[in-house]
C-alpha positions in Angstrom: -13.0 -34.0 21.5 -15.5 -31.6 19.9 -14.0 -29.0 22.5 -10.2 -29.3 21.3 -11.3 -29.3 17.6 -13.7 -26.2 17.8 -10.2 -24.6 19.7 -8.2 -26.0 16.6 -10.6 -24.1 14.3 -10.9 -21.2 16.1 -7.1 -21.0 16.3 -6.7 -21.6 12.6 -9.4 -18.7 11.9 -7.6 -16.1 14.0 -4.5 -17.0 12.4 -5.8 -16.7 9.0 -7.9 -13.4 9.8 -3.9 -11.9 11.3 -1.9 -13.6 8.2 -3.8 -12.0 5.3 -6.1 -8.8 4.5 -9.3 -8.0 2.0 -7.7 -5.0 -0.3 -10.1 -2.2 0.0 -10.1 -1.1 -3.4 -9.8 -4.4 -5.4 -10.6 -7.1 -3.0 -8.1 -9.0 -3.6 -6.8 -11.7 -0.5 -3.6 -10.6 0.3 -0.7 -12.0 2.5 0.5 -9.6 5.1 3.8 -10.7 4.6 5.6 -11.2 1.2 7.0 -14.3 -0.1 10.6 -13.7 1.9 8.5 -12.8 5.2 8.5 -8.7 5.2 5.6 -7.4 6.3 3.2 -5.5 3.8 0.8 -2.8 4.2 -0.8 -2.6 0.7 -2.0 -4.7 -2.2 0.6 -5.6 -4.4 -1.6 -5.8 -7.4 -3.3 -2.5 -7.1 -1.2 -0.7 -4.5 -4.3 0.7 -2.5 -4.3 0.8 1.1 -6.3 1.1 4.2 -6.1 3.9 6.6 -5.3 1.9 9.9 -2.5 3.3 11.3 -2.5 7.2 12.5 0.8 8.7 11.3 0.4 12.0 13.1 -0.5 11.2 16.4 0.7 7.0 16.3 -2.0 4.3 17.5 -4.6 3.2 15.3 -6.6 5.5 13.3 -10.2 5.9 14.0 -10.6 6.6 10.0 -10.2 3.1 7.8 -10.6 5.4 4.6 -9.0 3.9 1.5 -5.5 5.2 1.1 -5.0 5.8 -3.0 -1.2 5.5 -4.1 -0.6 8.8 -5.7 3.5 9.0 -6.1 6.7 7.1 -5.6 9.4 8.7 -3.6 13.0 7.8 -3.5 15.2 7.9 -0.7 18.5 8.8 -0.8 19.3 5.0 -0.1 17.7 4.5 -3.9 14.7 2.8 -2.0 11.4 3.5 -3.6 8.2 4.5 -1.2 4.4 4.4 -2.5 2.8 7.5 -1.1 -0.6 7.5 -0.3 -3.2 9.6 0.6 -6.2 9.0 2.1 -9.6 9.2 0.2 -11.8 10.3 3.5 -9.1 12.5 5.5 -6.5 13.3 3.0 -3.9 12.2 5.4 -0.8 11.2 3.6 1.5 8.5 4.7 4.4 6.5 2.2 5.3 2.5 2.6 8.3 0.8 1.1 8.1 -0.8 -2.0 8.0 -4.8 -1.8 9.6 -7.1 -4.2 6.2 -7.9 -5.6 4.5 -5.1 -6.0 2.7 -4.5 -9.7 6.0 -2.7 -11.2 3.6 -1.5 -14.2 2.0 0.5 -11.4 4.8 1.7 -9.8 6.5 3.0 -13.6 3.7 5.0 -14.7 3.6 6.3 -11.3 7.1 7.6 -11.6 7.0 9.3 -14.9 3.8 10.6 -14.2 5.2 14.2 -13.3 7.3 13.4 -16.9 5.1 13.1 -19.0 2.4 15.8 -17.4 4.8 18.7 -16.5 3.2 21.9 -15.4 4.5 23.9 -18.4 4.3 23.1 -22.0 7.5 21.0 -23.4 7.9 23.1 -26.1 10.1 25.2 -24.3 12.8 22.5 -24.5 12.8 23.0 -28.4 14.4 26.5 -28.0 17.3 25.4 -25.5 
């Protein structure tokens, strides 16, 4: 009987490991899927991720560095994607914005280029 219980505990532990991950930046325990069952690869709170997939070669990445959210990209379809840069190897990736992602951080990243243009805003005063 104890063997059966041990197997159940092991299965439960493996299931927990597959369905959650700890954020590499803020430490939050995150569900690997959204409430509606869509897979997630970044923390919904701070939007950081971990470099576990080699997007150039395909397959798993040996890097495992922290992926920092650096920008928002908007596809032709209107879908938003978070652009990540690995702090260890500088690889760039993108992942879909999920419904429960932190909206304040998303908006801050989206408007940053407008708030910090590479030229003086005074130039618009004379147009």
